[in-house]
C-alpha positions as a Markdown table, in Angstrom:
| # | Residue | x | y | z |
|---|---|---|---|---|
| 1 | Met | 68.3 | 56.2 | 121.1 |
| 2 | Phe | 67.9 | 55.7 | 124.7 |
| 3 | Phe | 70.2 | 53.2 | 126.5 |
| 4 | Phe | 68.5 | 51.7 | 129.7 |
| 5 | Phe | 71.2 | 50.4 | 132.1 |
| 6 | Gly | 72.2 | 50.2 | 135.5 |
| 7 | Thr | 72.3 | 47.7 | 138.6 |
| 8 | Arg | 69.8 | 45.4 | 140.0 |
| 9 | Ala | 69.6 | 42.7 | 142.7 |
| 10 | Ser | 67.9 | 39.4 | 143.0 |
| 11 | Lys | 67.4 | 37.4 | 146.2 |
| 12 | Val | 69.6 | 34.2 | 145.9 |
| 13 | Lys | 68.9 | 32.7 | 149.2 |
| 14 | Glu | 67.5 | 32.8 | 152.9 |
| 15 | Arg | 69.6 | 31.2 | 155.8 |
| 16 | Lys | 68.8 | 31.2 | 159.6 |
| 17 | Leu | 71.6 | 33.0 | 161.8 |
| 18 | Lys | 72.3 | 30.5 | 164.6 |
| 19 | Arg | 73.6 | 31.5 | 168.0 |
| 20 | Thr | 72.5 | 35.2 | 167.9 |
| 21 | Thr | 70.3 | 37.5 | 169.8 |
| 22 | Cys | 68.4 | 40.5 | 168.4 |
| 23 | Pro | 69.9 | 43.7 | 169.7 |
| 24 | Tyr | 66.4 | 45.2 | 169.8 |
| 25 | Cys | 64.4 | 42.6 | 171.3 |
| 26 | Gln | 66.8 | 40.3 | 172.8 |
| 27 | Thr | 65.4 | 37.2 | 171.1 |
| 28 | Gln | 67.4 | 34.4 | 170.6 |
| 29 | Asp | 68.1 | 32.8 | 167.2 |
| 30 | Ser | 65.3 | 34.7 | 165.6 |
| 31 | Phe | 67.5 | 36.1 | 162.6 |
| 32 | Val | 66.7 | 35.1 | 159.1 |
| 33 | Val | 69.2 | 36.5 | 156.6 |
| 34 | Ser | 68.5 | 37.2 | 152.8 |
| 35 | Ser | 71.4 | 37.1 | 150.5 |
| 36 | Phe | 71.0 | 39.5 | 147.4 |
| 37 | Ser | 73.3 | 39.4 | 144.2 |
| 38 | Lys | 73.8 | 42.5 | 142.3 |
| 39 | Tyr | 74.4 | 42.6 | 138.6 |
| 40 | Phe | 74.9 | 45.4 | 136.0 |
| 41 | His | 72.3 | 45.2 | 133.2 |
| 42 | Leu | 71.6 | 46.6 | 129.8 |
| 43 | Phe | 67.9 | 47.1 | 128.6 |
| 44 | Trp | 67.4 | 44.9 | 131.6 |
| 45 | Ile | 69.5 | 42.0 | 130.4 |
| 46 | Pro | 71.9 | 40.9 | 133.1 |
| 47 | Ile | 75.6 | 41.6 | 131.7 |
| 48 | Ile | 78.2 | 41.5 | 134.5 |
| 49 | Pro | 77.6 | 40.2 | 137.8 |
| 50 | Leu | 78.8 | 42.3 | 140.6 |
| 51 | Phe | 78.6 | 41.8 | 144.5 |
| 52 | Lys | 76.5 | 40.3 | 147.4 |
| 53 | Thr | 74.5 | 41.9 | 150.0 |
| 54 | His | 73.1 | 40.7 | 152.9 |
| 55 | Val | 70.1 | 41.8 | 155.1 |
| 56 | Ala | 69.0 | 40.1 | 158.4 |
| 57 | Glu | 65.6 | 40.4 | 159.7 |
| 58 | Cys | 64.4 | 39.4 | 163.4 |
| 59 | Thr | 61.1 | 37.4 | 162.8 |
| 60 | His | 60.0 | 38.4 | 166.3 |
| 61 | Cys | 60.3 | 42.2 | 166.2 |
| 62 | Lys | 60.5 | 42.7 | 162.4 |
| 63 | Lys | 63.5 | 44.9 | 162.6 |
| 64 | Ser | 66.1 | 44.7 | 159.8 |
| 65 | Tyr | 69.7 | 45.1 | 160.0 |
| 66 | Asp | 72.2 | 45.5 | 156.8 |
| 67 | Lys | 75.7 | 44.1 | 156.7 |
| 68 | Thr | 77.2 | 47.2 | 158.2 |
| 69 | Gln | 75.0 | 46.9 | 161.3 |
| 70 | Phe | 75.7 | 43.4 | 161.9 |
| 71 | Thr | 76.9 | 42.5 | 165.7 |
| 72 | Gln | 80.1 | 40.5 | 165.7 |
| 73 | Gln | 78.1 | 37.6 | 167.0 |
| 74 | Met | 75.9 | 37.9 | 163.5 |
| 75 | Gln | 78.9 | 38.3 | 161.4 |
| 76 | Gln | 80.5 | 35.2 | 162.9 |
| 77 | Ser | 77.3 | 33.4 | 162.2 |
| 78 | Leu | 76.9 | 34.6 | 158.7 |
| 79 | Asp | 80.5 | 33.4 | 158.1 |
| 80 | Asn | 79.9 | 30.1 | 159.3 |
| 81 | Glu | 76.8 | 29.9 | 156.8 |
| 82 | Asn | 78.7 | 30.9 | 154.1 |
| 83 | Arg | 81.2 | 28.2 | 154.6 |
| 84 | Thr | 78.7 | 25.5 | 155.1 |
| 85 | Asn | 75.6 | 26.7 | 153.0 |
| 86 | Pro | 77.0 | 29.6 | 150.6 |
| 87 | Ala | 74.7 | 31.6 | 148.7 |
| 88 | Lys | 75.7 | 30.8 | 145.1 |
| 89 | Arg | 75.1 | 33.2 | 142.2 |
| 90 | Pro | 72.8 | 32.0 | 139.6 |
| 91 | Leu | 74.3 | 31.5 | 136.3 |
| 92 | Trp | 71.7 | 33.8 | 134.3 |
| 93 | Gln | 73.3 | 36.8 | 135.9 |
| 94 | Gly | 76.2 | 36.2 | 133.5 |
| 95 | Cys | 74.3 | 35.4 | 130.5 |
| 96 | Gly | 74.4 | 38.6 | 128.8 |
| 97 | Cys | 78.0 | 38.7 | 128.9 |
| 98 | Leu | 78.3 | 35.2 | 127.1 |
| 99 | Val | 75.8 | 36.7 | 124.6 |
| 100 | Leu | 78.1 | 39.9 | 123.9 |
| 101 | Val | 81.2 | 37.7 | 123.4 |
| 102 | Ala | 79.3 | 35.5 | 121.0 |
| 103 | Phe | 78.0 | 38.4 | 119.2 |
| 104 | Phe | 81.4 | 40.0 | 118.7 |
| 105 | Thr | 82.8 | 36.6 | 117.7 |
| 106 | Val | 80.3 | 36.1 | 115.1 |
| 107 | Met | 81.0 | 39.8 | 113.8 |
| 108 | Met | 84.5 | 39.2 | 113.7 |
| 109 | Ala | 84.3 | 35.7 | 111.8 |
| 110 | Ile | 82.1 | 37.5 | 109.3 |
| 111 | Ser | 84.6 | 40.3 | 109.0 |
| 112 | Phe | 87.5 | 38.0 | 108.3 |
| 113 | Tyr | 85.4 | 35.8 | 105.9 |
| 114 | Gly | 84.6 | 38.9 | 103.9 |
| 115 | Val | 88.4 | 39.9 | 103.8 |
| 116 | Tyr | 89.1 | 36.4 | 102.7 |
| 117 | Met | 86.6 | 36.1 | 100.0 |
| 118 | Arg | 87.4 | 39.5 | 98.6 |
| 119 | Ser | 91.2 | 38.4 | 98.5 |
| 120 | Lys | 90.6 | 35.0 | 96.9 |
| 121 | Tyr | 87.9 | 36.5 | 94.4 |
| 122 | Pro | 88.8 | 40.1 | 93.7 |
| 123 | Asp | 87.0 | 40.1 | 90.4 |
| 124 | Lys | 83.8 | 38.8 | 92.0 |
| 125 | Tyr | 83.6 | 41.1 | 95.0 |
| 126 | Lys | 85.1 | 44.3 | 93.2 |
| 127 | Ile | 83.1 | 47.4 | 93.7 |
| 128 | Ala | 82.5 | 49.6 | 90.7 |
| 129 | Leu | 83.4 | 53.1 | 91.5 |
| 130 | Asp | 81.9 | 55.9 | 89.6 |
| 131 | Pro | 84.9 | 57.4 | 87.6 |
| 132 | Arg | 83.4 | 61.0 | 87.9 |
| 133 | Leu | 84.1 | 60.9 | 91.7 |
| 134 | Glu | 87.9 | 60.5 | 90.9 |
| 135 | Leu | 87.9 | 63.3 | 88.6 |
| 136 | Leu | 86.0 | 65.4 | 91.3 |
| 137 | Asn | 88.5 | 64.5 | 94.0 |
| 138 | Ala | 91.3 | 65.3 | 91.6 |
| 139 | Asp | 89.7 | 68.6 | 90.9 |
| 140 | Ile | 89.5 | 69.3 | 94.9 |
| 141 | Asn | 93.2 | 68.4 | 95.3 |
| 142 | Lys | 93.8 | 71.2 | 92.9 |
| 143 | Leu | 92.5 | 73.9 | 95.3 |
| 144 | Ser | 95.0 | 76.5 | 96.1 |
| 145 | Pro | 95.3 | 80.1 | 97.6 |
| 146 | Leu | 97.9 | 80.6 | 94.8 |
| 147 | Ile | 95.5 | 80.7 | 91.8 |
| 148 | Arg | 97.0 | 79.5 | 88.5 |
| 149 | Ala | 97.6 | 82.2 | 86.0 |
| 150 | Glu | 95.5 | 80.4 | 83.3 |
| 151 | Asp | 92.4 | 80.2 | 85.7 |
| 152 | Thr | 91.5 | 83.8 | 84.8 |
| 153 | Leu | 87.7 | 83.3 | 86.2 |
| 154 | Ala | 89.3 | 82.2 | 89.7 |
| 155 | Leu | 91.2 | 85.4 | 89.7 |
| 156 | Val | 88.4 | 87.6 | 88.9 |
| 157 | Leu | 86.1 | 85.7 | 91.3 |
| 158 | Lys | 88.5 | 86.0 | 94.0 |
| 159 | Lys | 88.7 | 89.8 | 93.7 |
| 160 | Cys | 84.9 | 90.1 | 93.9 |
| 161 | Ile | 84.7 | 87.9 | 96.8 |
| 162 | Asp | 87.3 | 90.0 | 98.7 |
| 163 | Asp | 85.4 | 93.1 | 97.8 |
| 164 | Asp | 82.1 | 91.5 | 99.1 |
| 165 | Ile | 83.3 | 89.7 | 102.3 |
| 166 | Val | 84.4 | 92.6 | 104.7 |
| 167 | Gly | 84.7 | 90.3 | 107.9 |
| 168 | Gly | 84.2 | 86.9 | 109.6 |
| 169 | Ile | 86.6 | 85.0 | 107.5 |
| 170 | Ser | 90.0 | 85.6 | 106.1 |
| 171 | Thr | 89.7 | 86.0 | 102.4 |
| 172 | Glu | 93.4 | 85.5 | 101.7 |
| 173 | Asp | 93.3 | 82.0 | 102.9 |
| 174 | Ile | 90.5 | 80.8 | 100.6 |
| 175 | Ala | 91.5 | 78.4 | 97.9 |
| 176 | Tyr | 90.0 | 78.5 | 94.3 |
| 177 | Phe | 89.6 | 76.1 | 91.4 |
| 178 | Thr | 87.2 | 76.8 | 88.3 |
| 179 | Gln | 86.7 | 74.4 | 85.4 |
| 180 | Arg | 84.5 | 75.0 | 82.3 |
| 181 | Asp | 82.6 | 72.3 | 80.1 |
| 182 | Gly | 80.6 | 74.0 | 77.4 |
| 183 | Asp | 77.8 | 75.8 | 79.2 |
| 184 | Lys | 78.7 | 74.2 | 82.5 |
| 185 | Leu | 80.9 | 75.7 | 85.2 |
| 186 | Leu | 82.5 | 74.1 | 88.2 |
| 187 | Val | 83.4 | 76.4 | 90.9 |
| 188 | Leu | 85.1 | 74.9 | 93.9 |
| 189 | Leu | 86.4 | 76.8 | 97.0 |
| 190 | Lys | 88.1 | 76.0 | 100.2 |
| 191 | Val | 87.6 | 77.9 | 103.3 |
| 192 | Arg | 89.8 | 76.8 | 106.3 |
| 193 | Asp | 88.5 | 79.0 | 108.8 |
| 194 | Met | 84.8 | 78.3 | 108.2 |
| 195 | Lys | 84.6 | 77.2 | 111.7 |
| 196 | Lys | 84.5 | 80.9 | 112.6 |
| 197 | Ile | 80.9 | 81.2 | 111.2 |
| 198 | Ala | 78.0 | 79.2 | 112.7 |
| 199 | Ala | 76.8 | 76.5 | 110.4 |
| 200 | Lys | 73.4 | 78.2 | 109.8 |
| 201 | His | 75.1 | 81.1 | 108.4 |
| 202 | Arg | 77.4 | 79.5 | 106.2 |
| 203 | Arg | 74.9 | 79.2 | 103.5 |
| 204 | Asp | 75.4 | 82.9 | 103.0 |
| 205 | Leu | 78.5 | 82.3 | 101.0 |
| 206 | Ile | 76.6 | 80.7 | 98.2 |
| 207 | Pro | 74.6 | 83.9 | 97.1 |
| 208 | Val | 77.9 | 85.8 | 97.2 |
| 209 | Ile | 79.5 | 83.4 | 94.9 |
| 210 | Glu | 76.4 | 83.3 | 92.4 |
| 211 | Asp | 76.4 | 87.2 | 92.5 |
| 212 | Cys | 80.1 | 87.2 | 91.6 |
| 213 | Leu | 79.7 | 84.5 | 88.7 |
| 214 | Arg | 76.7 | 86.5 | 87.3 |
| 215 | Tyr | 78.9 | 89.7 | 87.5 |
| 216 | Thr | 81.9 | 88.1 | 85.7 |
| 217 | Asn | 80.2 | 86.2 | 83.0 |
| 218 | Pro | 78.0 | 86.9 | 80.1 |
| 219 | Lys | 74.4 | 85.7 | 80.6 |
| 220 | Asp | 74.4 | 83.7 | 77.6 |
| 221 | Ser | 77.9 | 81.9 | 77.8 |
| 222 | Ile | 77.1 | 79.8 | 80.9 |
| 223 | Thr | 73.8 | 78.3 | 82.0 |
| 224 | Gln | 74.7 | 75.7 | 84.6 |
| 225 | Tyr | 76.8 | 76.5 | 87.9 |
| 226 | Phe | 78.0 | 73.6 | 90.0 |
| 227 | Ile | 79.4 | 75.1 | 93.2 |
| 228 | Gly | 81.1 | 73.3 | 95.8 |
| 229 | Val | 82.6 | 74.6 | 99.2 |
| 230 | Glu | 85.1 | 72.8 | 101.1 |
| 231 | Gly | 85.9 | 73.3 | 104.9 |
| 232 | Lys | 89.0 | 72.0 | 106.6 |
| 233 | Trp | 88.3 | 68.5 | 106.6 |
| 234 | Asn | 85.2 | 67.9 | 104.4 |
| 235 | Thr | 82.4 | 69.4 | 101.9 |
| 236 | Ile | 80.2 | 71.7 | 103.9 |
| 237 | Leu | 78.0 | 73.4 | 101.0 |
| 238 | Val | 76.9 | 72.1 | 97.5 |
| 239 | Lys | 74.7 | 73.8 | 94.9 |
| 240 | Thr | 73.7 | 72.7 | 91.4 |
| 241 | Pro | 71.1 | 73.2 | 89.0 |
| 242 | Phe | 69.6 | 69.8 | 90.1 |
| 243 | Asp | 70.1 | 69.9 | 93.9 |
| 244 | Gln | 71.5 | 71.6 | 96.8 |
| 245 | Asp | 72.9 | 70.6 | 100.1 |
| 246 | Leu | 73.3 | 73.7 | 102.4 |
| 247 | Gly | 73.1 | 72.3 | 106.2 |
| 248 | Gly | 76.7 | 74.0 | 106.6 |
| 249 | Arg | 78.3 | 71.1 | 108.3 |
| 250 | Phe | 78.4 | 68.1 | 106.1 |
| 251 | Ala | 77.3 | 68.2 | 102.4 |
| 252 | Asp | 77.3 | 65.5 | 99.8 |
| 253 | Lys | 79.9 | 66.3 | 97.2 |
| 254 | Gln | 78.5 | 63.7 | 94.7 |
| 255 | Leu | 76.0 | 66.1 | 93.9 |
| 256 | Leu | 78.6 | 67.8 | 91.9 |
| 257 | Leu | 79.1 | 64.7 | 89.5 |
| 258 | Pro | 76.8 | 65.6 | 86.9 |
| 259 | Phe | 79.3 | 68.2 | 85.7 |
| 260 | Tyr | 81.5 | 65.5 | 84.5 |
| 261 | Gly | 78.6 | 63.8 | 82.7 |
| 262 | Asp | 75.0 | 62.5 | 83.3 |
| 263 | Thr | 75.8 | 58.9 | 83.6 |
| 264 | Pro | 78.8 | 57.2 | 84.8 |
| 265 | Ile | 80.8 | 55.0 | 82.5 |
| 266 | Ile | 82.0 | 51.5 | 84.3 |
| 267 | Pro | 85.3 | 50.7 | 82.6 |
| 268 | Glu | 84.5 | 47.0 | 83.0 |
| 269 | Glu | 81.2 | 47.4 | 81.4 |
| 270 | Lys | 82.6 | 49.5 | 78.6 |
| 271 | Glu | 85.4 | 47.0 | 77.8 |
| 272 | Lys | 82.8 | 44.1 | 77.9 |
| 273 | Asp | 80.6 | 45.9 | 75.3 |
| 274 | Ser | 83.4 | 46.8 | 73.0 |
| 275 | Ala | 84.9 | 43.3 | 73.0 |
| 276 | Pro | 84.4 | 41.3 | 69.7 |
| 277 | Ala | 81.8 | 38.5 | 69.9 |
| 278 | Glu | 83.3 | 35.0 | 69.7 |
| 279 | His | 81.9 | 32.7 | 67.3 |
């Protein structure tokens, strides 16, 4: 998205400078000073008024002078004009600032109202979370470089990956977790130093994992693989039988949820359906 911003100026007043002489043509009382008001704009909407500038022009020789070129005589005349007939800044130059203040005030009011309503009516505004996501997060938290003795598949997988990856990342720091459910297998890895590999090359880790899984498991025992690779802060690679997210930077870990069941079961709905009907 492009943002157009900067400063602009608009003429606010013209006045004659009295008792002055043009240094160029020596004409008396021939100066007309134009006062300009500058302001900061965003998308050409005035936001913040800034300062004023003054330019004097001789009506006889047409020579112009900015304020830094004013003679002492011209400056004194301008000061007198500013006291008796000042060039006032137009109100519209600050309207954008008022709009911003009003906008943020409304947004804050809406936020506070939402917080108030959710605290007063928690059941009405309660967001139903997919319980499968809680199961996935719990399994992600079990990732550890120290593999559990009972997780024999993770142990075999680690040995295979250690042999296949000969450089780039430290295989000793990779954390593993596997879980089987019938013909489905969940494989989670956490590679903390994945930043050493360019994002476009990180997806190459998935074929390595798949080759190791095919090598360590009989073909007829597991038919669906759900693979998720965590980075230091977030999920970076996901591949399932139904979808994949292999961009290498931010992957949608919710693609792994079908491992825990095809349809989420909302506890409130389940309790409502199982409650006996009143007569």
